[in-house]
The first five atom37 places (N, CA, C, CB, O) and aatype in JSON, in Angstrom:
{
  "aatype": [20, 20, 20, 20, 20, 20, 20, 20, 20, 20, 20, 20, 20, 20, 20, 20, 20, 20, 20, 20, 20, 20, 20, 20, 20, 20, 20, 20, 20, 20, 20, 20, 20, 20, 20, 20, 20, 20, 20, 20, 20, 20, 20, 20, 20, 20, 20, 20, 20, 20, 20, 20, 20, 20, 20, 20, 20, 20, 20, 20, 20, 20, 20, 20, 20, 20, 20, 20, 20, 20, 20, 20, 20, 20, 20, 20, 20, 20, 20, 20, 20, 20, 20, 20, 20, 20, 20, 20, 20, 20, 20, 20, 20, 20, 20, 20, 20, 20, 20, 20, 20, 20, 20, 20, 20, 20, 20, 20, 20, 20, 20, 20, 20],
  "atom_mask": [
    [1, 1, 1, 1, 1],
    [1, 1, 1, 1, 1],
    [1, 1, 1, 1, 1],
    [1, 1, 1, 1, 1],
    [1, 1, 1, 1, 1],
    [1, 1, 1, 1, 1],
    [1, 1, 1, 1, 1],
    [1, 1, 1, 1, 1],
    [1, 1, 1, 1, 1],
    [1, 1, 1, 1, 1],
    [1, 1, 1, 1, 1],
    [1, 1, 1, 1, 1],
    [1, 1, 1, 1, 1],
    [1, 1, 1, 1, 1],
    [1, 1, 1, 1, 1],
    [1, 1, 1, 1, 1],
    [1, 1, 1, 1, 1],
    [1, 1, 1, 1, 1],
    [1, 1, 1, 1, 1],
    [1, 1, 1, 1, 1],
    [1, 1, 1, 1, 1],
    [1, 1, 1, 1, 1],
    [1, 1, 1, 1, 1],
    [1, 1, 1, 1, 1],
    [1, 1, 1, 1, 1],
    [1, 1, 1, 1, 1],
    [1, 1, 1, 1, 1],
    [1, 1, 1, 1, 1],
    [1, 1, 1, 1, 1],
    [1, 1, 1, 1, 1],
    [1, 1, 1, 1, 1],
    [1, 1, 1, 1, 1],
    [1, 1, 1, 1, 1],
    [1, 1, 1, 1, 1],
    [1, 1, 1, 1, 1],
    [1, 1, 1, 1, 1],
    [1, 1, 1, 1, 1],
    [1, 1, 1, 1, 1],
    [1, 1, 1, 1, 1],
    [1, 1, 1, 1, 1],
    [1, 1, 1, 1, 1],
    [1, 1, 1, 1, 1],
    [1, 1, 1, 1, 1],
    [1, 1, 1, 1, 1],
    [1, 1, 1, 1, 1],
    [1, 1, 1, 1, 1],
    [1, 1, 1, 1, 1],
    [1, 1, 1, 1, 1],
    [1, 1, 1, 1, 1],
    [1, 1, 1, 1, 1],
    [1, 1, 1, 1, 1],
    [1, 1, 1, 1, 1],
    [1, 1, 1, 1, 1],
    [1, 1, 1, 1, 1],
    [1, 1, 1, 1, 1],
    [1, 1, 1, 1, 1],
    [1, 1, 1, 1, 1],
    [1, 1, 1, 1, 1],
    [1, 1, 1, 1, 1],
    [1, 1, 1, 1, 1],
    [1, 1, 1, 1, 1],
    [1, 1, 1, 1, 1],
    [1, 1, 1, 1, 1],
    [1, 1, 1, 1, 1],
    [1, 1, 1, 1, 1],
    [1, 1, 1, 1, 1],
    [1, 1, 1, 1, 1],
    [1, 1, 1, 1, 1],
    [1, 1, 1, 1, 1],
    [1, 1, 1, 1, 1],
    [1, 1, 1, 1, 1],
    [1, 1, 1, 1, 1],
    [1, 1, 1, 1, 1],
    [1, 1, 1, 1, 1],
    [1, 1, 1, 1, 1],
    [1, 1, 1, 1, 1],
    [1, 1, 1, 1, 1],
    [1, 1, 1, 1, 1],
    [1, 1, 1, 1, 1],
    [1, 1, 1, 1, 1],
    [1, 1, 1, 1, 1],
    [1, 1, 1, 1, 1],
    [1, 1, 1, 1, 1],
    [1, 1, 1, 1, 1],
    [1, 1, 1, 1, 1],
    [1, 1, 1, 1, 1],
    [1, 1, 1, 1, 1],
    [1, 1, 1, 1, 1],
    [1, 1, 1, 1, 1],
    [1, 1, 1, 1, 1],
    [1, 1, 1, 1, 1],
    [1, 1, 1, 1, 1],
    [1, 1, 1, 1, 1],
    [1, 1, 1, 1, 1],
    [1, 1, 1, 1, 1],
    [1, 1, 1, 1, 1],
    [1, 1, 1, 1, 1],
    [1, 1, 1, 1, 1],
    [1, 1, 1, 1, 1],
    [1, 1, 1, 1, 1],
    [1, 1, 1, 1, 1],
    [1, 1, 1, 1, 1],
    [1, 1, 1, 1, 1],
    [1, 1, 1, 1, 1],
    [1, 1, 1, 1, 1],
    [1, 1, 1, 1, 1],
    [1, 1, 1, 1, 1],
    [1, 1, 1, 1, 1],
    [1, 1, 1, 1, 1],
    [1, 1, 1, 1, 1],
    [1, 1, 1, 1, 1],
    [1, 1, 1, 1, 1],
    [1, 1, 1, 1, 1]
  ],
  "atom_positions": [
    [[31.43, -4.34, -24.64], [30.6, -5.14, -23.87], [29.28, -5.57, -24.66], [30.29, -4.39, -22.59], [28.62, -4.73, -25.28]],
    [[28.97, -6.76, -24.6], [27.77, -7.2, -25.26], [26.51, -6.39, -24.91], [27.55, -8.64, -24.94], [26.39, -5.94, -23.76]],
    [[25.58, -6.19, -25.82], [24.42, -5.32, -25.51], [23.6, -5.93, -24.4], [23.55, -5.1, -26.76], [23.19, -5.2, -23.5]],
    [[23.34, -7.23, -24.41], [22.54, -7.86, -23.35], [23.2, -7.72, -22.03], [22.31, -9.31, -23.64], [22.52, -7.49, -21.04]],
    [[24.54, -7.85, -21.97], [25.28, -7.72, -20.71], [25.2, -6.25, -20.26], [26.79, -8.19, -20.88], [25.07, -5.99, -19.06]],
    [[25.26, -5.29, -21.18], [25.15, -3.91, -20.84], [23.77, -3.59, -20.25], [25.42, -3.06, -22.05], [23.65, -2.86, -19.26]],
    [[22.75, -4.15, -20.88], [21.35, -3.93, -20.32], [21.24, -4.49, -18.92], [20.26, -4.61, -21.23], [20.69, -3.87, -18.01]],
    [[21.79, -5.71, -18.79], [21.72, -6.31, -17.42], [22.49, -5.48, -16.42], [22.28, -7.75, -17.43], [21.94, -5.14, -15.37]],
    [[23.73, -5.14, -16.7], [24.57, -4.31, -15.79], [23.89, -2.99, -15.36], [25.91, -3.98, -16.48], [23.84, -2.65, -14.18]],
    [[23.39, -2.26, -16.36], [22.79, -0.96, -16.05], [21.48, -1.05, -15.34], [22.59, -0.18, -17.29], [21.16, -0.26, -14.46]],
    [[20.69, -2.06, -15.75], [19.41, -2.28, -14.98], [19.72, -2.71, -13.56], [18.51, -3.36, -15.67], [19.09, -2.18, -12.64]],
    [[20.61, -3.62, -13.32], [20.92, -4.08, -12.03], [21.4, -2.94, -11.18], [21.91, -5.17, -12.09], [21.03, -2.89, -10.01]],
    [[22.18, -2.05, -11.67], [22.69, -0.92, -10.99], [21.51, -0.01, -10.57], [23.7, -0.17, -11.87], [21.47, 0.49, -9.45]],
    [[20.56, 0.19, -11.5], [19.33, 1.02, -11.15], [18.56, 0.39, -10.09], [18.41, 1.22, -12.36], [18.17, 1.07, -9.14]],
    [[18.31, -0.87, -10.18], [17.52, -1.62, -9.15], [18.21, -1.56, -7.78], [17.33, -3.11, -9.58], [17.53, -1.43, -6.77]],
    [[19.56, -1.65, -7.73], [20.28, -1.49, -6.51], [20.09, -0.1, -5.95], [21.73, -1.78, -6.71], [19.86, 0.04, -4.74]],
    [[20.16, 0.9, -6.73], [20.03, 2.29, -6.3], [18.6, 2.48, -5.78], [20.35, 3.31, -7.48], [18.39, 3.16, -4.78]],
    [[17.6, 1.87, -6.46], [16.19, 2.07, -6.1], [16.02, 1.34, -4.71], [15.17, 1.48, -7.26], [15.41, 1.88, -3.79]],
    [[16.52, 0.2, -4.6], [16.37, -0.6, -3.28], [16.99, 0.24, -2.13], [17.13, -2.1, -3.38], [16.36, 0.33, -1.08]],
    [[18.19, 0.84, -2.27], [18.81, 1.59, -1.24], [17.92, 2.85, -0.89], [20.26, 2.0, -1.69], [17.78, 3.24, 0.27]],
    [[17.35, 3.42, -1.89], [16.51, 4.62, -1.69], [15.19, 4.24, -0.94], [16.17, 5.29, -3.09], [14.74, 5.01, -0.09]],
    [[14.62, 3.14, -1.24], [13.37, 2.73, -0.66], [13.44, 2.55, 0.86], [12.94, 1.47, -1.29], [12.46, 2.74, 1.57]],
    [[14.61, 2.19, 1.32], [14.84, 2.0, 2.79], [14.62, 3.35, 3.54], [16.32, 1.45, 3.07], [14.31, 3.37, 4.73]],
    [[14.79, 4.44, 2.83], [14.76, 5.73, 3.43], [13.36, 6.44, 3.25], [15.87, 6.58, 2.82], [13.15, 7.52, 3.79]],
    [[12.45, 5.82, 2.53], [11.15, 6.38, 2.39], [10.42, 6.46, 3.73], [10.36, 5.57, 1.4], [10.58, 5.56, 4.56]],
    [[9.66, 7.49, 3.97], [8.85, 7.51, 5.18], [7.82, 6.49, 5.19], [8.23, 8.81, 5.36], [7.34, 6.09, 4.13]],
    [[7.41, 6.0, 6.4], [6.5, 4.92, 6.49], [5.14, 5.24, 5.79], [6.3, 4.56, 7.94], [4.43, 4.32, 5.39]],
    [[4.79, 6.5, 5.65], [3.54, 6.79, 4.98], [3.57, 6.45, 3.54], [3.19, 8.19, 5.13], [2.52, 6.32, 2.92]],
    [[4.76, 6.29, 2.97], [4.86, 5.97, 1.53], [5.63, 4.68, 1.29], [5.53, 7.13, 0.77], [5.55, 4.15, 0.18]],
    [[6.36, 4.16, 2.23], [7.15, 2.95, 2.12], [6.28, 1.74, 1.72], [7.88, 2.68, 3.45], [6.64, 0.96, 0.84]],
    [[5.18, 1.61, 2.36], [4.36, 0.4, 2.16], [3.29, 0.59, 1.09], [3.69, 0.0, 3.47], [2.47, -0.29, 0.89]],
    [[3.3, 1.68, 0.44], [2.29, 1.89, -0.68], [3.13, 2.15, -1.93], [1.25, 3.16, -0.38], [3.37, 1.23, -2.71]],
    [[3.56, 3.35, -2.12], [4.38, 3.66, -3.38], [5.68, 2.9, -3.38], [4.7, 5.2, -3.49], [6.1, 2.38, -4.41]],
    [[6.33, 2.83, -2.2], [7.66, 2.11, -2.11], [7.47, 0.64, -2.56], [8.27, 2.17, -0.58], [8.24, 0.12, -3.36]],
    [[6.46, -0.01, -2.04], [6.27, -1.42, -2.36], [6.03, -1.64, -3.84], [5.11, -1.99, -1.58], [6.56, -2.57, -4.45]],
    [[5.2, -0.71, -4.44], [4.97, -0.71, -5.85], [6.21, -0.61, -6.66], [4.09, 0.37, -6.2], [6.43, -1.36, -7.61]],
    [[7.06, 0.35, -6.25], [8.3, 0.58, -6.96], [9.22, -0.6, -6.87], [8.98, 1.79, -6.44], [9.85, -0.96, -7.87]],
    [[9.31, -1.21, -5.72], [10.1, -2.44, -5.53], [9.66, -3.59, -6.41], [10.03, -2.88, -4.09], [10.46, -4.3, -7.02]],
    [[8.22, -3.73, -6.46], [7.78, -4.87, -7.21], [8.12, -4.66, -8.76], [6.23, -5.08, -6.97], [8.47, -5.6, -9.47]],
    [[7.99, -3.46, -9.2], [8.3, -3.13, -10.65], [9.78, -3.36, -10.88], [7.92, -1.61, -11.01], [10.15, -3.96, -11.89]],
    [[10.67, -2.89, -9.92], [12.1, -3.08, -10.12], [12.48, -4.56, -10.12], [12.87, -2.35, -9.04], [13.31, -4.97, -10.92]],
    [[11.85, -5.38, -9.22], [12.15, -6.81, -9.22], [11.67, -7.49, -10.5], [11.51, -7.48, -8.01], [12.28, -8.44, -11.0]],
    [[10.59, -6.98, -11.0], [10.03, -7.53, -12.29], [11.06, -7.35, -13.43], [8.65, -6.79, -12.67], [11.23, -8.2, -14.3]],
    [[11.74, -6.16, -13.37], [12.76, -5.91, -14.42], [13.83, -6.95, -14.36], [13.39, -4.51, -14.28], [14.25, -7.43, -15.41]],
    [[14.31, -7.33, -13.17], [15.33, -8.33, -13.07], [14.86, -9.73, -13.44], [15.87, -8.34, -11.71], [15.62, -10.57, -13.91]],
    [[13.58, -9.94, -13.2], [12.97, -11.25, -13.6], [12.88, -11.32, -15.16], [11.51, -11.42, -12.94], [13.15, -12.39, -15.7]],
    [[12.51, -10.23, -15.9], [12.57, -10.25, -17.22], [13.94, -10.37, -17.83], [11.95, -9.15, -17.66], [14.09, -10.97, -18.9]],
    [[14.89, -9.86, -17.21], [16.31, -9.99, -17.64], [16.75, -11.49, -17.48], [17.26, -9.02, -16.75], [17.5, -12.03, -18.3]],
    [[16.27, -12.09, -16.44], [16.57, -13.5, -16.23], [16.05, -14.35, -17.38], [15.96, -13.98, -14.91], [16.77, -15.19, -17.92]],
    [[14.78, -14.12, -17.75], [14.19, -14.8, -18.89], [14.94, -14.49, -20.19], [12.73, -14.43, -19.03], [15.22, -15.41, -20.96]],
    [[15.26, -13.24, -20.45], [16.05, -12.85, -21.61], [17.33, -13.58, -21.68], [16.32, -11.4, -21.59], [17.72, -14.05, -22.75]],
    [[18.04, -13.69, -20.55], [19.41, -14.34, -20.5], [19.27, -15.84, -20.73], [20.14, -14.09, -19.11], [20.23, -16.48, -21.15]],
    [[18.07, -16.42, -20.47], [17.98, -17.85, -20.68], [17.6, -18.24, -22.06], [17.01, -18.43, -19.75], [17.67, -19.41, -22.43]],
    [[17.18, -17.22, -22.89], [16.81, -17.47, -24.26], [18.09, -17.62, -25.08], [15.91, -16.34, -24.82], [19.13, -17.07, -24.73]],
    [[17.99, -18.34, -26.16], [19.09, -18.59, -27.05], [19.43, -17.34, -27.9], [18.75, -19.77, -27.95], [20.59, -17.07, -28.2]],
    [[18.42, -16.62, -28.25], [18.68, -15.33, -29.0], [17.62, -14.33, -28.68], [18.72, -15.56, -30.55], [16.57, -14.66, -28.13]],
    [[17.91, -13.13, -29.02], [17.02, -11.99, -28.69], [15.84, -11.87, -29.68], [17.84, -10.67, -28.69], [14.97, -11.02, -29.51]],
    [[15.83, -12.7, -30.67], [14.75, -12.59, -31.72], [13.64, -13.63, -31.6], [15.37, -12.71, -33.12], [12.67, -13.63, -32.37]],
    [[13.81, -14.57, -30.58], [12.73, -15.57, -30.45], [11.38, -14.9, -29.97], [13.17, -16.71, -29.43], [11.42, -13.83, -29.36]],
    [[10.28, -15.49, -30.21], [9.06, -14.93, -29.83], [8.97, -14.58, -28.29], [7.98, -15.87, -30.24], [8.46, -13.54, -27.88]],
    [[9.51, -15.55, -27.47], [9.53, -15.26, -26.03], [10.42, -14.14, -25.67], [9.93, -16.44, -25.26], [10.1, -13.36, -24.77]],
    [[11.59, -14.02, -26.36], [12.52, -12.84, -26.11], [11.85, -11.47, -26.48], [13.88, -13.01, -26.98], [11.92, -10.5, -25.73]],
    [[11.2, -11.46, -27.64], [10.55, -10.26, -28.01], [9.45, -9.83, -27.1], [10.06, -10.38, -29.32], [9.32, -8.66, -26.74]],
    [[8.65, -10.78, -26.74], [7.49, -10.43, -25.8], [8.08, -10.04, -24.44], [6.44, -11.68, -25.63], [7.57, -9.11, -23.82]],
    [[9.11, -10.7, -23.96], [9.69, -10.42, -22.7], [10.36, -9.01, -22.75], [10.69, -11.53, -22.32], [10.27, -8.24, -21.8]],
    [[11.0, -8.7, -23.84], [11.62, -7.42, -23.96], [10.59, -6.26, -24.0], [12.49, -7.41, -25.2], [10.84, -5.18, -23.47]],
    [[9.42, -6.52, -24.64], [8.37, -5.53, -24.64], [7.78, -5.37, -23.21], [7.27, -5.93, -25.65], [7.46, -4.25, -22.81]],
    [[7.65, -6.45, -22.45], [7.26, -6.34, -21.07], [8.22, -5.57, -20.26], [7.08, -7.66, -20.49], [7.83, -4.78, -19.4]],
    [[9.53, -5.79, -20.54], [10.6, -5.14, -19.78], [10.48, -3.65, -20.06], [12.04, -5.69, -20.19], [10.55, -2.86, -19.11]],
    [[10.3, -3.22, -21.29], [10.12, -1.84, -21.65], [8.99, -1.17, -20.94], [9.92, -1.72, -23.09], [9.14, -0.07, -20.41]],
    [[7.8, -1.85, -20.92], [6.65, -1.41, -20.24], [6.91, -1.16, -18.7], [5.56, -2.44, -20.46], [6.56, -0.13, -18.13]],
    [[7.52, -2.16, -18.12], [7.83, -2.06, -16.64], [8.88, -0.93, -16.45], [8.4, -3.48, -16.04], [8.77, -0.14, -15.52]],
    [[9.84, -0.87, -17.28], [10.85, 0.15, -17.13], [10.2, 1.61, -17.2], [11.94, -0.05, -18.25], [10.57, 2.47, -16.41]],
    [[9.29, 1.84, -18.11], [8.68, 3.12, -18.16], [7.75, 3.35, -16.95], [7.92, 3.26, -19.46], [7.58, 4.49, -16.51]],
    [[7.18, 2.34, -16.43], [6.38, 2.4, -15.22], [7.35, 2.82, -14.0], [5.66, 0.96, -14.97], [7.03, 3.7, -13.21]],
    [[8.5, 2.13, -13.92], [9.42, 2.49, -12.92], [9.81, 4.02, -13.0], [10.66, 1.59, -13.05], [9.83, 4.74, -12.0]],
    [[10.1, 4.46, -14.27], [10.52, 5.86, -14.44], [9.37, 6.82, -13.94], [10.87, 6.14, -15.99], [9.63, 7.84, -13.29]],
    [[8.15, 6.47, -14.24], [7.07, 7.35, -13.8], [6.87, 7.33, -12.29], [5.79, 6.96, -14.49], [6.54, 8.35, -11.68]],
    [[7.06, 6.16, -11.7], [6.87, 6.03, -10.21], [8.07, 6.79, -9.43], [6.83, 4.4, -9.79], [7.89, 7.38, -8.37]],
    [[9.23, 6.71, -10.06], [10.29, 7.44, -9.41], [10.12, 9.01, -9.56], [11.65, 6.98, -9.99], [10.45, 9.81, -8.69]],
    [[9.58, 9.33, -10.72], [9.26, 10.84, -10.91], [8.24, 11.25, -9.95], [8.74, 11.19, -12.37], [8.37, 12.31, -9.34]],
    [[7.17, 10.45, -9.75], [6.14, 10.75, -8.72], [6.77, 10.93, -7.38], [5.08, 9.63, -8.63], [6.48, 11.92, -6.7]],
    [[7.66, 9.99, -6.94], [8.31, 10.03, -5.67], [9.18, 11.32, -5.53], [9.16, 8.78, -5.49], [9.2, 11.93, -4.47]],
    [[9.84, 11.7, -6.56], [10.66, 12.91, -6.57], [9.77, 14.17, -6.38], [11.47, 13.01, -7.9], [10.07, 15.08, -5.61]],
    [[8.66, 14.15, -7.15], [7.69, 15.3, -6.98], [7.1, 15.37, -5.64], [6.58, 15.22, -7.96], [6.82, 16.46, -5.15]],
    [[6.9, 14.28, -5.03], [6.46, 14.22, -3.59], [7.56, 14.53, -2.55], [5.91, 12.83, -3.3], [7.32, 14.53, -1.34]],
    [[8.76, 14.77, -3.06], [9.92, 15.13, -2.27], [10.3, 13.97, -1.31], [9.64, 16.42, -1.48], [10.63, 14.21, -0.15]],
    [[10.24, 12.68, -1.81], [10.58, 11.55, -1.02], [12.09, 11.2, -1.05], [9.78, 10.41, -1.47], [12.57, 10.36, -0.29]],
    [[12.81, 11.9, -1.98], [14.21, 11.73, -1.99], [14.82, 12.99, -2.57], [14.61, 10.48, -2.76], [14.12, 13.83, -3.14]],
    [[16.15, 13.11, -2.43], [16.87, 14.36, -2.72], [17.07, 14.6, -4.26], [18.26, 14.31, -2.0], [16.92, 13.7, -5.08]],
    [[17.41, 15.81, -4.58], [17.76, 16.18, -5.92], [19.01, 15.37, -6.31], [17.99, 17.72, -6.05], [19.09, 14.88, -7.44]],
    [[19.99, 15.22, -5.42], [21.11, 14.41, -5.76], [20.78, 12.97, -6.14], [22.02, 14.43, -4.66], [21.35, 12.42, -7.08]],
    [[19.85, 12.36, -5.38], [19.43, 11.04, -5.71], [18.66, 11.03, -7.04], [18.6, 10.48, -4.58], [18.77, 10.05, -7.78]],
    [[17.94, 12.0, -7.34], [17.21, 12.1, -8.63], [18.23, 12.17, -9.75], [16.26, 13.36, -8.68], [18.04, 11.55, -10.79]],
    [[19.31, 12.92, -9.56], [20.39, 12.97, -10.58], [20.95, 11.67, -10.85], [21.48, 13.86, -10.16], [21.22, 11.34, -12.01]],
    [[21.16, 10.82, -9.79], [21.73, 9.5, -9.98], [20.64, 8.61, -10.73], [22.16, 8.86, -8.54], [21.0, 7.83, -11.61]],
    [[19.42, 8.74, -10.4], [18.41, 7.91, -11.07], [18.37, 8.26, -12.58], [17.0, 8.12, -10.41], [18.31, 7.37, -13.43]],
    [[18.4, 9.59, -12.9], [18.38, 10.04, -14.23], [19.61, 9.51, -15.06], [18.33, 11.55, -14.23], [19.47, 9.15, -16.23]],
    [[20.73, 9.49, -14.44], [21.94, 8.97, -15.11], [21.79, 7.51, -15.42], [23.19, 9.18, -14.23], [22.07, 7.08, -16.54]],
    [[21.31, 6.69, -14.39], [21.14, 5.26, -14.62], [19.99, 4.98, -15.61], [20.88, 4.56, -13.29], [20.09, 4.05, -16.41]],
    [[18.93, 5.75, -15.57], [17.8, 5.58, -16.5], [18.28, 5.86, -17.94], [16.62, 6.53, -16.11], [17.91, 5.12, -18.85]],
    [[19.06, 6.84, -18.15], [19.61, 7.12, -19.44], [20.46, 6.06, -19.95], [20.35, 8.32, -19.41], [20.42, 5.75, -21.14]],
    [[21.28, 5.44, -19.05], [22.15, 4.3, -19.41], [21.31, 3.08, -19.84], [23.08, 3.92, -18.21], [21.63, 2.41, -20.82]],
    [[20.19, 2.79, -19.08], [19.38, 1.69, -19.48], [18.71, 1.98, -20.84], [18.35, 1.4, -18.4], [18.61, 1.1, -21.69]],
    [[18.25, 3.24, -21.02], [17.6, 3.53, -22.31], [18.6, 3.38, -23.54], [17.0, 4.99, -22.27], [18.24, 2.92, -24.63]],
    [[19.83, 3.79, -23.27], [20.88, 3.66, -24.19], [21.14, 2.17, -24.6], [22.09, 4.29, -23.6], [21.3, 1.83, -25.77]],
    [[21.18, 1.3, -23.54], [21.4, -0.1, -23.74], [20.16, -0.66, -24.54], [21.61, -0.83, -22.35], [20.35, -1.47, -25.44]],
    [[18.98, -0.26, -24.21], [17.81, -0.71, -24.98], [17.86, -0.3, -26.39], [16.57, -0.19, -24.38], [17.48, -1.06, -27.28]],
    [[18.34, 0.93, -26.61], [18.41, 1.38, -28.09], [19.32, 0.69, -28.89], [18.77, 2.75, -28.23], [19.22, 0.74, -30.12]],
    [[20.31, -0.04, -28.25], [21.37, -0.8, -28.98], [20.92, -2.23, -29.39], [22.65, -0.9, -28.09], [21.53, -2.9, -30.22]],
    [[19.85, -2.61, -28.77], [19.32, -3.95, -29.11], [18.66, -3.98, -30.45], [18.33, -4.42, -28.07], [17.95, -3.06, -30.83]],
    [[18.9, -5.03, -31.15], [18.39, -5.22, -32.47], [17.35, -6.43, -32.34], [19.6, -5.51, -33.54], [17.74, -7.6, -32.33]],
    [[16.14, -6.12, -32.24], [15.09, -7.2, -32.12], [14.14, -7.22, -33.26], [14.3, -7.04, -30.86], [13.24, -8.06, -33.28]]
  ]
}
């Protein structure tokens, strides 16, 4: 599978999992932490859309977008960890997030920019 497609597929799976999890957040966190997590997750998909519209991964726009993607991705990882530490979702859910996060990191490491 092409690296860009792998990054899209794994990121999309992560965002889907995050979206499903946010529906179960208690109201005390759904509209604060949950909204921030969803905004970051949607931003990741937006950056992937920009990357897919570029002719190559080495253009100035693609490089800047990929750097923004990496920043947002790390932000999402931290917010999910905070949610887990606050016991907003299960250990089983955390294991699924870790699995998907590792797949996204692997796809990112394969990119040559």
